[in-house]
N, C-alpha and C positions, 0 to 999 in steps of 0.2 A: 311393664315398668311402673314403679311407684315414685312419685315426685314428693320430696320433702323440702319444705321452706321454713327457715328460721328467721323470723322478722325481728330485727332490733331497731333501736332508735337511729342508728347511723347507717345500717346496711341490712340487706336481706340476702341470706345464703340459700342457694338452691343446690339440691343434690338429686341425681336420678339413680334409683336402685333397680337393678335387674334381678328379677326372681330366678331367671334361668342361670345367670352367672353367680348369683348369690353374693352380690357386692355392689357398692356404689361405683357406677361406671362413668359418670359425668358430674362436674361441679361448675358452679358459676356464682358470681356475686354482683349485686347492684347497689348503688347508693340510694338511700332513702331520706337523706337529709333535706329538709324543706318541704317534704310531701305532707299533705294533710287530707283528712277525710277519705272520700271514695277514690281520690287520685292515687292513693297508696296502692290499692288493689289494681286499678287500671294500669299503672306503670309496671307493676309486677307481671301482669298479664302480657303487656307489650314486650317485656324482657323475655318472658317465657316463649312467646312466639318466635322472636328473633333467635333465641338460643336454640330452640328445636331445629330451626332452619340451618344454623351453623353446625350442629352435630348430626344433621341429616336424620332426624327422628320425626316420625309422623306423630302429631299430637294425639291421635286416636290410640296410639300404643300406650299412653299413660292411663292407667286404670283408676288410680285414686291419688289423692293429695293429702299429705300430712302437713299441718300448719301449726307451728309454734309461734305464739304471739306474745309480745311483751305485755306485762300487766295482768290484772285479774280478769278472768273470763267466766262465762257460763257455757261450758262445752256442750251441754245438752241442747241449749237453744242456739248455740253458735254465735253468742254475743260477746263482744269485747266491752267489758264494763267500764274500764278506764285504762287506756293504753299509756299509763304513766304521763298523760298530758302531752305525749310526744307527737301524736297524730290527730289530736282533736277528736278522738274516739271516746265518746261518752254514751254508753249503752248502744254501741254501734253494731248493726246486724252484719257482722263480718261474714258468716257462712252464706247467708242469702246473697249478699253483694258479691262474694267470691264466686259462687256458683252461677251468678248471672254473667260473669266474664269467662270463667272456665267451664268446660262441659263436663268435667270430672267431679265426682263426689269429693267433698272436703271434710276431713276429720281434724278437730281443733283441740289444742292444749295450750297452756301458757309456757313461757320460756323456762321458768324455774322448775315447773313440774316436768317439762321435757328433759331437763338436765338430770332430775332424779330418776326418771324412767331410763335414761341412757346409762346411768351408773348401775341401776338395778339389772339391766339387760346385759351390758357388755363391760361395765367398769368396776369401780371399787366396791359397789354394793352387790355384785354378783355372788349368789350363794347366801346372802343375808335375808332375813325375813323382816327385821325391824331396824330402820336407821333413819337418821336425819341428814339432810343436805343443806348446807348454807352456800349460796353463790354470792360472791363479792364482786361488784363491778361498779357501774355508775349508781347502782342501787344495791339493795340486799334482798336476794330472793331466797326462797326456801322450798324444801320438799320433805314430806313426811311419808315414810313407807311403813305400813303396818300389815302384817300377814302377806308380805310380798306384793302388796298393791299400794298404789298412791292413795293416800287419804285426802278426800276432797272437801269434807265438811258438809253440814246440813244445807248450805246455800252455795256450794261450789266455790267458796272463798277461802278455804284453808290454805296454809303454806305461805301466807304473807308475813314472813318473819320480820321484814323491815319496818313494819308500821305499828303504831300504838304505844301507849305507856309513857312513863317518865324514865327512859333508859339513859339518856345523856342530855347535856345542855350546852354542848360545844358548837353545834352547827344545826340550823333548822333544816328539817326535811322538806323536800319539794312538794309533799302532799298537803302541806299547810299546817301540820302539827309539828311544833318546834322540837319535841323531845323524842322523836322516833329513833330507833336503832339505826336506820338507814342514814340519817344525817351524820352520825359519827363513825359508823363502821363500814360504810361503803368505801371504795377505793378513793373517791374524792374526799370523803370525810377523814380518812386516814391522812391523806396529803394535806388537808387543812390543819389537822392537829400538828403535823410535822412543822408547818410554818410557825405555829405557836411555840413549839419547842426551840426552833432556831432563834426566835426573838429572845427567849429566856436563856438561851445558851449560845451566845455569840462566838465562843471559842471552840465549839464542837466541830467534829468532822462534817456534820450535815451543814452547818453554817458556812464552813469554808468551801464546801462543794457548791452551795447555793450562790456564792459570789462569782462562780465561774459560769453560771447559767443565767440567761436573760429572761427567764420566766419562772414562776413558782415550781419548785422541784417536784418531780413525779416519782412514783414508786420505782419504775423501771430504771430511773437515773441514780437512785441511792441503793438499789438492790445489792450491789457489790459490797457496800459497807455493812449492810445487814447480814448478808451471807458470810462475810469474813469475820463476824463477831465484834465489830466496832462497838465499844461499850456504850457510847452515847446513842448510837442508832438503835441498838437493841433496847435500850432504856426507853427511847421515844416510841418504838413499835409496841413494846409491852403496854405502855400507857395508852396508846392509840387503840389497842385491841381490848381494853377493859370492858367497854360496853358490849362488845360481841360475846366475850366470855361470860358476862353477867346474864345475858339473855340465854345463852347456851346452857348454862347451869340450871336455870329454872326449867327449861324444856327437857333436859336430861332427867331431872327429878320427876317431871310430869309424865313422861312417856317411857322411861327406862329402855332406851334403844341399845342395840348391840354396838352401833358405831355412829359417830358424827363425821360426816365427810365434808371437806372444804373445797369448793370449786370457785371458778371465776378468775379474772385476771391476776389478782394478788397470789393465787395458789402457785403461780410460776416461781415464787420465791422459794418454794420447796420446804424441806423439813424445818428450817429455821422459823418459818411461819407457824408450823404446828407446835414447835417448842415454846414460842411466845404465847400462843393460845393456852397451852397446857400450864404454863407458868401462872397465868391468871386464873384458870379453872381451879388449880390447886388451892387458891386463896378463898374461893367461894363455894367449893364443893367438897364434901367429905371423901376421904381417900377410898373408903370401901365402895363408894358409888363410882368414882373415877376408874377404879381398877377393873370395873366391869364393862367400860366403854372404850372402844378403840377410836381415837381421834386421828384421822388420816386424810391424805390428799385425794381429791378426785382424779380419775384417770382419763376421762374422755376429752378434756380440754375444750378446744374450740368446736369440736364435733358434737358436743353434748346436745345442743338444740336440734341439730340435724337428725341424730339417731333417735332422739325422743319423738320428733315429728314423724319419723319413719315408722317407729313402733306403733304410734297412735294410728297411723293410716293402715298398717297391716292388721292391727287388732280390730279396727272398725270395719275393715273390708274382708275379714277372714272367710266369710261364707262364699265369697266370689274369687278368692285366691286359690286357684287349682293347681298351679305349677309348684314344683318342689322348692321348698325354702329350707334354710339350715335348721338343725334340731333346736338350736337356742330360740329361734323365732317361734317354731311350733310349740315349744314348751311354754314360752312366755305368753303366747296367744291363748293357750288353754286356761291360764289362770284368771 
């Protein structure tokens, strides 16, 4: 068995993969809100022990653990450089601490890279050698695939699309730099801009919908307006997505990818989201360049982190994995 854990700011997802059955055979989720420091790993271990008892699995049957962690990491040293401020992890020795609780070897990646790995292995990036992945959620994550491999950079800090630069001035980023892409293009940033639009357009469908809801309107609550082509909502979303398209255009010119893949919660909006992004890209990118790039939705959804963590463990543990696994995994591991 291989255990995959996808750690986010609000929850940790667990999945148990059977090499013999070539599939995920068990899943579980635990709440991580309010946990800090070493307690995060201690509670994950407690959950793991209880879960193994519930599914009647001996812990010794788990050969390796793949761990997808929020925020920038150093996978070679097993260090969480800064878990988005969510857990108080500042150059935290995650691997060493993890293996002091768990008896299995742990192989580490970060959440955005895990999503890119999952799309490369099983999703929208399968068969592509060069692509970009943007994940939109409470933050903005990224993934760069070059030569069918994740590009990590000189210091293992590449793929942090959400940070740096003078990309927008609507909402300050949580990292402390006011003008990062993440402040404006994350799901929360998009929702913040929609509030601005509502104030400026009190007779819009969005404003009317807001009056029926006792909290700031969320993307899932106005999705039907956007998907149905409501003029004001489409206008608001196009404006909200300008910072994302601006960033995307520069990276397209820099790296010349085959595709740009959009994942994360807002990707559930579907093709209307892609249309809004393409609308903005057409205004800041030459047509000859855009014609070469396929802008499309991610396919792995909420399983992206789990499959990325699983791949990371399989790749790291390949010398000891002796049972038959599916051809996709074998091929991916060879690369």
